[in-house]
C-alpha positions in Angstrom: 94.7 86.6 108.5 91.0 86.9 109.6 89.4 88.8 106.6 86.2 87.3 108.0 82.6 88.3 107.4 82.6 90.6 110.4 85.6 92.5 109.0 84.1 92.6 105.5 80.8 94.0 106.9 82.7 96.7 108.9 84.8 97.5 105.8 81.7 97.8 103.6 80.2 100.3 106.0 83.4 102.3 106.2 83.9 102.4 102.4 80.2 103.4 101.9 81.0 106.6 103.9 84.4 107.2 102.3 84.1 106.4 98.6 80.4 106.9 97.7 80.2 109.6 95.1 83.8 109.1 94.0 84.6 109.1 90.3 86.7 106.2 88.9 89.5 108.0 87.1 91.9 105.2 86.3 91.9 101.4 86.5 95.1 99.4 86.8 96.0 95.7 87.1 99.6 95.5 88.6 99.1 91.8 88.8 96.9 89.2 87.2 94.9 88.9 90.4 94.8 92.5 91.5 92.9 95.6 90.5 93.5 99.2 91.6 90.9 101.9 91.2 92.1 105.4 91.3 89.2 107.4 92.8 88.6 111.2 92.7 86.2 113.1 94.9 86.2 116.8 95.8 89.8 117.3 94.7 91.1 114.3 96.6 92.5 111.3 94.8 92.6 107.9 96.6 93.4 104.3 95.6 91.1 101.4 96.2 93.1 98.2 96.1 91.3 94.9 95.4 93.4 91.8 95.7 92.1 88.4 94.6 95.2 86.5 95.5 94.1 83.5 97.5 97.0 83.9 99.9 96.0 87.5 100.8 92.6 88.5 99.4 91.3 91.9 100.4 89.8 95.3 99.5 91.0 98.5 101.2 92.0 102.1 100.6 95.8 102.4 100.4 98.5 105.0 100.3 101.0 102.6 98.6 101.7 102.9 94.9 102.1 100.0 92.5 104.2 99.0 89.5 102.0 98.6 86.5 102.8 96.4 83.4 103.4 98.2 80.1 100.5 96.5 78.5 97.3 96.0 80.6 95.6 92.6 80.8 92.4 92.0 78.9 90.3 92.1 82.0 91.7 95.5 82.8 90.8 96.8 79.4 87.3 95.4 79.8 86.9 97.2 83.1 88.2 100.4 81.7 85.6 100.2 78.9 82.7 99.6 81.2 83.3 101.6 84.4 86.1 104.0 83.8 84.7 107.5 84.3 81.8 106.1 86.3 80.7 107.1 89.8 80.4 104.8 92.8 76.9 105.2 94.1 76.8 102.7 96.9 78.8 99.9 98.7 76.8 96.9 99.9 77.6 93.9 102.0 75.6 90.6 102.2 74.8 89.5 105.7 78.3 89.1 107.0 79.5 86.9 104.2 82.9 87.4 102.7 81.9 89.5 99.7 80.7 93.0 99.0 79.7 95.0 95.9 80.2 98.5 94.5 77.2 100.0 92.6 78.7 102.0 89.8 76.9 104.4 87.5 78.6 104.8 84.1 77.9 105.7 80.5 77.0 103.1 77.9 78.4 103.1 74.4 75.4 105.3 73.4 76.1 107.8 76.2 73.2 106.7 78.5 73.9 106.3 82.2 73.6 102.7 83.4 74.1 101.0 86.7 76.6 98.2 86.9 77.6 96.1 90.0 81.2 95.1 90.7 81.1 92.1 93.0 84.2 91.4 95.1 84.3 87.9 96.5 87.0 87.4 99.1 86.4 83.6 99.6 89.9 82.2 99.8 91.0 80.1 96.9 87.8 80.8 95.1 88.0 84.6 95.4 86.8 86.5 92.3 85.9 89.9 90.8 82.7 90.0 88.8 81.1 92.8 86.8 77.4 92.6 86.2 74.8 94.8 84.4 71.7 96.2 86.1 69.7 92.9 85.4 72.3 90.8 87.3 73.8 89.3 84.1 77.5 88.7 84.3 79.4 90.9 81.8 82.8 89.3 82.7 84.8 88.0 85.6 88.4 87.8 86.6 88.1 84.0 86.9 85.6 82.0 84.8 84.0 79.0 86.4 82.1 76.7 83.9 80.0 73.6 84.5 83.1 71.3 84.3 84.4 73.0 87.4 81.2 73.6 89.3 77.7 72.2 88.7 76.3 74.4 91.4 77.5 77.9 90.5 78.8 79.0 87.1 80.6 82.3 86.7 80.6 83.0 83.0 79.7 85.9 80.7 76.0 86.2 79.9 75.0 83.9 82.8 72.8 85.2 85.7 74.9 85.9 88.8 74.2 83.4 91.5 75.2 84.1 95.1 77.6 81.9 96.9 75.5 79.2 98.8 74.9 80.1 102.5 76.1 77.9 105.2 72.9 78.3 107.1 74.4 80.0 110.2 72.7 82.7 112.3 73.2 86.3 111.5 74.9 88.4 114.2 72.0 90.8 113.7 69.5 88.3 115.2 71.6 85.9 117.1 71.7 85.8 120.9 74.2 84.2 123.4 71.5 81.6 124.2 71.8 80.2 120.7 75.4 79.2 121.4 74.7 77.8 124.9 72.1 75.5 123.5 74.9 73.3 122.0 75.5 71.1 125.0 78.4 68.8 123.9 80.4 71.1 121.7 83.6 73.0 122.7 82.8 76.6 123.2 85.0 77.9 120.4 83.6 75.5 117.9 80.0 76.2 119.1 80.5 79.9 118.2 82.2 79.2 114.9 79.5 76.7 113.8 76.6 78.9 114.8 77.4 82.6 113.8 77.9 83.9 110.3 81.1 85.9 109.7 82.9 84.7 112.8 86.5 83.5 112.3 88.4 81.2 114.7 90.4 84.1 116.0 87.2 86.1 116.8 85.7 83.0 118.5 88.9 82.7 120.7 88.6 86.4 121.5 85.1 85.9 122.9 86.5 83.0 125.0 89.4 85.1 126.2 87.3 88.0 127.2 84.9 85.6 129.0 87.9 84.0 130.8 86.8 80.5 129.5 89.0 77.8 128.0 88.0 77.7 124.2 88.1 73.9 124.3 85.7 73.6 127.3 82.4 71.9 126.5 79.3 74.2 126.6 77.6 71.7 128.9 80.4 72.0 131.5 80.3 75.8 131.8 79.6 77.0 135.3 76.8 79.5 136.1 79.4 82.2 136.5 81.0 81.4 133.1 77.6 81.4 131.4 76.9 84.8 132.8 80.3 86.1 131.7 79.8 84.6 128.2 76.3 86.1 127.9 77.7 89.6 128.7 80.8 89.4 126.5 79.1 88.0 123.4 76.1 90.2 123.9 78.3 93.3 124.0 80.2 92.0 120.9 77.0 91.4 118.9 75.7 94.9 119.9 79.0 96.5 118.7 78.8 94.6 115.4 75.2 95.8 114.8 76.0 99.4 115.7 79.4 99.4 113.9 81.2 100.3 117.1 84.5 98.9 115.9 88.1 99.3 117.1 90.4 98.3 114.3 93.7 96.8 115.3 96.9 95.2 114.0 98.5 92.4 116.1 102.3 93.0 116.4 104.8 90.2 116.8 108.6 90.1 117.1 110.3 93.4 116.4 107.0 95.1 115.9 106.1 93.1 112.7 102.4 92.7 112.1 101.0 89.2 112.2 97.2 89.7 112.2 94.5 92.4 112.0 90.8 92.7 112.7 87.9 95.1 112.9 87.8 94.6 116.7 90.6 94.8 119.2 92.0 91.4 119.9 92.8 91.2 123.7 94.1 87.7 123.4 97.4 89.1 122.0 99.8 91.1 124.2 100.9 93.7 121.6 98.4 95.4 119.3 98.3 98.7 117.6 94.9 100.4 117.3 93.7 102.5 114.4 90.8 104.9 113.8 89.9 103.4 110.4 89.8 99.8 109.3 91.4 100.5 105.8 94.3 102.2 107.6 94.9 99.2 109.7 94.7 96.8 106.7 97.0 99.1 104.7 99.5 99.2 107.6 99.4 95.4 108.0 100.1 94.7 104.3 102.7 97.4 103.8 104.7 96.4 106.9 104.4 92.7 106.4 105.6 93.0 102.9 102.7 91.3 101.3 101.3 94.3 99.6 99.5 93.2 96.4 101.4 94.8 93.5 104.7 93.0 94.1 105.1 90.0 92.0 105.7 87.7 94.9 104.4 88.1 98.5 106.7 87.6 101.4 105.2 84.2 102.0 105.8 83.1 98.4 109.4 84.3 98.6 109.9 82.3 101.8 108.8 79.2 100.0 111.1 79.8 97.1 114.1 80.4 99.5 113.2 77.4 101.7 112.9 75.1 98.7 116.4 76.1 97.5 117.9 75.9 101.0 116.7 72.3 101.2 118.1 71.5 97.8 121.5 72.9 98.9 121.5 70.8 102.1 120.7 67.6 100.2 123.5 68.4 97.7 126.0 69.0 100.6 125.0 65.7 102.2 125.5 63.8 99.0 128.9 65.3 98.3 130.0 65.0 101.9 129.2 61.3 101.7 131.5 61.0 98.7 134.2 63.0 100.5 133.9 60.7 103.5 134.8 57.7 101.3 138.1 59.2 100.3 139.9 56.3 101.8 138.6 53.9 99.2 140.2 56.0 96.5 143.7 55.4 97.9 142.9 51.7 98.2 142.6 51.5 94.4 146.0 53.2 94.0 147.7 51.0 96.6 146.3 47.8 95.0 147.7 48.9 91.6 151.1 49.7 93.1 151.3 46.3 95.0 150.3 44.4 91.9 152.9 46.3 89.8 155.7 45.7 92.4 154.8 41.9 92.6 154.0 41.4 89.0 156.2 38.2 88.6 154.8 36.6 91.8 151.2 36.6 90.7 150.0 33.3 89.2 148.2 33.4 85.8 144.3 33.2 86.0 144.2 34.0 89.7 141.0 35.6 91.0 142.8 37.0 94.1 146.2 37.4 95.6 147.6 38.1 99.0 150.4 40.7 99.0 152.4 42.5 101.6 151.3 46.1 102.0 154.5 48.0 102.5 152.6 51.0 103.8 151.2 49.1 106.8 153.5 46.1 107.0 150.5 43.8 106.9 149.3 41.3 104.2 146.2 42.4 102.2 144.0 40.4 99.9 143.5 41.9 96.4 140.7 40.8 94.1 141.8 40.1 90.5 140.1 39.5 87.1 141.2 35.9 86.2 140.8 36.7 82.5 143.5 39.4 82.7 147.2 39.2 83.4 148.9 41.0 86.2 149.8 44.3 84.3 146.1 44.5 83.0 144.8 44.0 86.6 147.2 46.8 87.8 146.0 49.0 85.0 142.3 48.3 86.0 143.0 49.5 89.6 144.9 52.6 88.4 141.9 53.4 86.1 139.5 53.0 89.1 141.8 55.2 91.2 141.9 58.0 88.5 138.1 57.9 88.1 137.4 57.9 91.9 139.9 60.7 92.5 138.3 62.8 89.8 134.9 62.2 91.4 136.3 63.1 94.8 137.8 66.4 93.6 134.6 67.3 91.8 132.5 66.4 94.9 134.6 68.7 97.0 134.2 71.5 94.5 130.5 70.9 94.3 130.2 70.8 98.1 132.1 74.1 98.5 129.8 75.7 95.9 126.8 74.3 97.7 128.0 75.6 101.0 128.6 79.1 99.6 125.1 79.0 98.0 123.6 77.9 101.2 125.3 80.7 103.1 123.9 83.2 100.5 120.4 81.8 100.7 120.4 81.9 104.5 121.5 85.6 104.3 118.5 86.3 101.9 116.2 84.4 104.3 117.4 86.5 107.2 116.9 89.8 105.1 113.4 88.7 104.2 112.5 87.8 107.8 113.3 91.4 109.0 111.7 93.3 106.1 109.5 96.1 107.4 108.3 97.6 104.1 107.0 96.4 100.8 109.8 98.1 98.8 112.3 95.9 100.7 110.4 92.8 99.7 110.4 94.0 96.1 114.2 94.4 96.2 114.7 90.9 97.5 112.3 89.6 94.8 114.3 91.3 92.1 117.5 90.0 93.6 116.2 86.4 93.6 115.0 86.9 90.1 118.4 88.1 88.9 120.0 85.1 90.6 117.6 82.8 88.8 115.7 81.5 91.9 112.3 82.7 90.8 110.8 83.5 87.4 111.8 86.8 85.9 109.0 89.3 85.4 110.9 92.5 85.2 114.2 93.6 83.7 117.3 93.7 86.0 118.0 96.7 88.3 119.3 99.7 86.4 122.1 101.7 88.0 119.6 104.5 88.7 117.2 102.1 90.4 119.9 100.7 92.6 121.0 104.1 93.7 117.6 105.6 94.3 116.5 102.4 96.1 119.5 102.6 98.4 118.2 103.5 101.9 120.3 101.9 104.6 119.3 102.2 108.2 121.1 105.0 109.8 122.4 105.3 113.4 124.4 107.9 115.3 126.8 106.6 117.9 126.9 108.3 121.3 130.2 109.9 120.1 128.5 111.3 117.0 129.7 108.8 114.3 127.3 107.8 111.6 126.7 104.1 111.4 124.9 102.6 108.3 123.2 99.2 108.0 122.3 97.4 104.8 118.7 96.0 104.7 119.4 93.3 102.2 122.3 91.8 100.1 122.0 94.4 97.3 122.2 97.2 99.8 125.1 95.4 101.6 127.0 95.3 98.3 126.3 99.0 97.6 127.0 100.0 101.1 130.4 98.3 101.2 131.7 98.8 97.7 130.1 102.0 96.5 129.1 104.1 99.5 131.9 103.5 102.0 135.4 105.0 101.8 138.5 102.9 102.0 139.2 103.9 105.7 135.7 103.5 107.0 135.1 100.5 109.3 133.2 97.5 108.2 131.5 95.1 110.7 129.6 91.8 110.4 128.4 89.2 112.8 130.8 86.3 112.6 129.6 83.0 111.0 126.0 83.9 110.7 123.7 85.7 108.1 123.4 89.4 108.8 123.8 93.0 107.6 126.9 94.8 106.5 127.5 97.6 109.0 129.7 100.7 108.2 131.1 103.3 110.6 131.9 106.5 108.6 134.9 108.6 109.6 134.2 112.1 110.6 137.5 113.2 109.2 139.6 111.4 106.6 142.7 112.4 108.6 141.7 110.6 111.8 143.5 107.3 112.3 141.4 105.3 114.8 137.8 104.9 115.7 136.9 105.3 119.4 136.4 102.0 121.2 132.9 103.0 122.5 131.7 103.7 118.9 133.1 100.3 117.8 131.3 98.6 120.7 128.0 100.3 119.8 128.4 99.4 116.1 129.1 95.8 117.1 125.9 95.7 119.1 124.1 97.0 116.1 125.7 94.4 113.8 124.8 91.6 116.3 121.2 92.9 116.4 120.9 93.0 112.6 122.0 89.4 112.3 120.4 86.0 112.7 122.0 85.9 116.2 119.9 89.0 117.1 118.0 87.1 119.8 120.8 85.1 121.2 123.4 86.0 123.8 126.9 87.2 123.2 127.9 87.2 119.5 131.3 87.6 117.9 131.5 90.5 115.4 134.4 90.9 113.0 135.5 94.3 111.9 138.1 95.7 109.5 138.8 98.7 107.3 136.9 98.7 104.0 140.1 98.4 102.0 140.5 94.9 103.4 137.1 93.7 102.1 137.1 91.9 98.8 134.3 90.7 96.5 135.2 87.2 95.0 134.7 86.8 91.3 131.2 85.7 90.4 130.2 85.9 94.0 126.5 86.4 94.8 125.2 89.7 96.3 126.4 90.3 99.9 129.2 87.7 99.8 132.7 89.0 100.6 136.1 87.8 101.7 138.4 89.3 104.3 141.6 88.2 106.1 142.8 91.2 108.1 140.4 91.8 110.9 139.7 92.0 114.6 136.8 90.6 116.6 134.6 92.1 119.3 132.0 90.4 121.4 128.6 92.1 121.6 125.2 91.2 123.1 122.2 92.4 121.0 120.5 95.2 122.9 117.3 96.4 121.4 117.0 99.3 123.8 120.4 100.7 122.8 119.7 100.1 119.1 116.5 102.0 119.2 118.2 104.8 121.2 120.9 105.2 118.6 118.5 105.1 115.6 118.7 108.3 113.6 115.4 110.2 113.4 
């Protein structure tokens, strides 16, 4: 995500126009690394979200709400004491670096108006939020950095604020295309990146794309035509940056999910959505991607937790499968014990082995013996080995079945997370994983009211007028199948692959059968909302709700069914979008 210096500069200019003069009504910290300022200006209340999470740092105006802890963190209380009720007088950026500041006028303990500066540093893993007085002294910071961490720049209360060291690059305000073309042996993309402050790799590639030049081509090898094109394109870009002539966009990937954003339109990507305001683009990106600060785990962090547990299950299955594959050795112990017992008087004393006829195969087999034990004791030794190995085999098969079931569940959660379109869906999955013990619990379990109010399945209308509902995650799948649907409604699910539960509701309880066309359309929807959604023809099982059972202690979304029919459907995005209820 390119929250680069160019984007920060454009955002600072936009925020200067939009929030200067606003009063800070409330301050919240939904997370340990996030602050939300509730701003009021001319009867309008807005929320300014500041995220200092290294995986998604940012500052932007948002429409999304947030869940706040019952007791605010100490830094939140400190912020409330110093700037709550204050007015934002200015927003400043610092030469296309990745930080900006809010100049805030607020009352002191004695009632005098004082200026304070809230510095927002969006510098990756070192991002920070620092409050200073009018003299540049640090009052406090979200993250303290003392001399043991950095000998160059301390961030501690009562210290002078020191700016982040500059990399010595050229400012877009003064740079020219010729400054880049002077670097003879450097690839063009790296030449731009190494010379201009605030440019991220994606913006450097954008310049190359618009200039129709390979980003890896050396500057010295550029033709005269390529140099002219580069001069024009970069010159226009620098002029747009200086005049704030931006065109905010969000890059869309598969199924319309956002994958990137920037202050300028990125022509290098085939599918982008443009916005009139940069904050609006950033808010859209976070809310759709499901990484809105304010949820305890971002989509990326949940992916890591799920992947880690999937890998654990696969290793567990491999271990127990290896034990199961060696089942033959278990019977060898039993047969050895039986052969010794049936030939007990033919075995010499103190023998270390004996050759006996195996009456199962009709062939002679050599059996190792303990010379310090008599024949009955050796037989007992083999029967004991058999009992122990058989117990291990039975346990391995049980453990493997459990691991396979757990893997199936985790893959279904992985699929649900991959197709999340909103932050509330990510939050539901986070809570589900928390309840199942896969991530650390930070909130109590879902209440019945929360489950019901959070239940918003995707709704379709078949061409014959039947309502079709699709669960967005395992909790909704359970609710859809066992709470929402009637016993004679039809249940569908892609066969043998993670996917959503799909329900066709009867129009009339007295009707016996669903029309074939509606079943076919619902099967297409079920295939589309499964992990097989991009493949070809997919088998979809369907049965009446009364035939679907929830096994005891089964994880969310897991069901059993034995009476069913199967249909074959090919995922068709055009048909799915056409049937989607407005």
